[in-house]
C-alpha positions in Angstrom: -15.2 -50.9 -27.1 -17.4 -48.7 -29.3 -18.3 -46.6 -26.3 -14.7 -46.0 -25.4 -13.9 -45.1 -29.0 -16.8 -42.6 -29.0 -15.7 -41.0 -25.7 -12.1 -40.6 -26.9 -13.2 -39.2 -30.2 -15.4 -36.7 -28.4 -12.5 -35.7 -26.1 -10.2 -35.3 -29.0 -12.7 -33.0 -30.8 -13.2 -30.9 -27.6 -9.4 -30.7 -27.0 -8.9 -29.5 -30.6 -11.6 -26.9 -30.2 -10.1 -25.7 -26.8 -6.6 -25.6 -28.3 -7.9 -23.5 -31.2 -9.5 -21.0 -28.8 -6.2 -20.7 -26.9 -4.2 -20.3 -30.1 -6.5 -17.6 -31.4 -6.2 -15.7 -28.1 -2.4 -16.0 -28.1 -2.3 -14.7 -31.7 -4.5 -11.7 -30.8 -2.2 -10.9 -27.9 0.8 -11.2 -30.1 -0.7 -8.7 -32.6 -1.5 -6.3 -29.8 2.0 -6.5 -28.4 3.5 -5.9 -31.9 1.3 -2.8 -32.4 2.2 -1.5 -29.0 5.9 -2.0 -29.7 5.6 -0.2 -33.0 3.8 2.9 -31.5 6.2 3.2 -28.5 9.0 5.5 -29.6 11.3 7.9 -27.8 9.6 11.2 -28.5 11.4 14.4 -27.7 8.7 16.4 -25.8 10.3 19.7 -26.8 10.3 18.8 -30.5 6.7 17.5 -30.2 5.6 20.7 -28.4 7.2 22.9 -31.1 5.6 20.9 -33.9 2.2 21.0 -32.2 2.4 24.8 -31.6 4.2 25.9 -34.7 1.5 28.3 -35.9 1.4 30.2 -32.6 5.2 30.3 -32.3 5.7 31.4 -35.9 3.4 34.4 -35.3 5.6 35.8 -32.5 7.5 38.9 -33.7 8.0 42.5 -32.6 4.6 44.1 -32.1 2.9 40.7 -31.7 4.4 39.6 -28.4 3.7 36.5 -26.3 1.4 36.9 -23.4 3.0 36.0 -20.1 1.9 36.0 -16.5 2.8 38.8 -14.2 5.8 38.2 -11.9 4.8 37.1 -8.4 6.1 38.4 -5.2 8.3 35.8 -3.6 9.5 37.8 -0.6 8.9 36.7 3.0 6.5 38.9 4.9 8.7 38.4 8.0 11.6 40.7 8.9 14.2 38.2 10.1 16.4 39.9 12.8 18.1 38.3 15.7 18.3 34.5 16.1 17.1 32.3 13.2 13.8 30.4 13.7 14.3 26.9 15.1 12.7 23.6 14.6 13.2 21.1 17.5 13.8 17.3 17.3 11.7 15.8 20.1 14.1 12.8 20.5 16.6 13.5 23.3 20.3 12.8 22.4 21.6 10.6 25.3 25.1 10.6 26.8 26.8 8.3 26.0 25.5 8.2 22.4 23.1 5.6 21.1 24.0 3.0 18.5 24.4 4.4 15.1 22.0 3.3 12.3 22.2 3.8 8.6 19.0 5.9 8.8 20.9 8.3 11.1 23.5 8.9 8.3 21.2 9.2 5.3 17.9 10.4 6.8 16.4 13.7 5.8 14.5 16.2 7.9 12.0 18.7 6.5 12.1 22.1 8.4 10.4 25.3 7.8 13.6 27.3 7.8 16.4 28.5 10.0 18.2 26.1 12.3 17.3 22.5 13.3 18.1 21.9 16.9 18.5 18.7 19.0 18.0 18.8 22.7 20.9 17.3 24.7 20.9 15.4 28.0 23.9 16.2 30.1 23.0 14.1 33.1 23.0 17.1 35.4 20.4 18.7 37.5 18.3 21.7 36.7 15.5 22.8 34.4 15.1 21.9 30.7 16.6 24.6 28.4 17.8 25.0 24.9 21.4 24.1 24.0 23.6 27.1 23.5 26.1 26.7 20.7 
């Protein structure tokens, strides 16, 4: 009986020590969460930028202008005359039409510019050619 009492006492002491470690860790996490919550605020980036750069901004006046980059040339080097450039879809549109999917309605296509063209199968004979609109 004395051995059983000694074992239970030892287990109770170990359990109390383990419980204290867990409680200390939980308290530490709680303190960290409270600190994080206190520092997280909705900061207006424009107001913060003005406050941080107030000295430089206040020195701007006539004769002491702000330095800006030169305007870039955004024109195309290509003279577009005639038919617009085309990008082709490599999936053939079948007659009769295929089943409609949601992705057909809300999908997006990235093209380089001009017109996006789908080839069409008419079921006839002859060579492959572009569709004339």
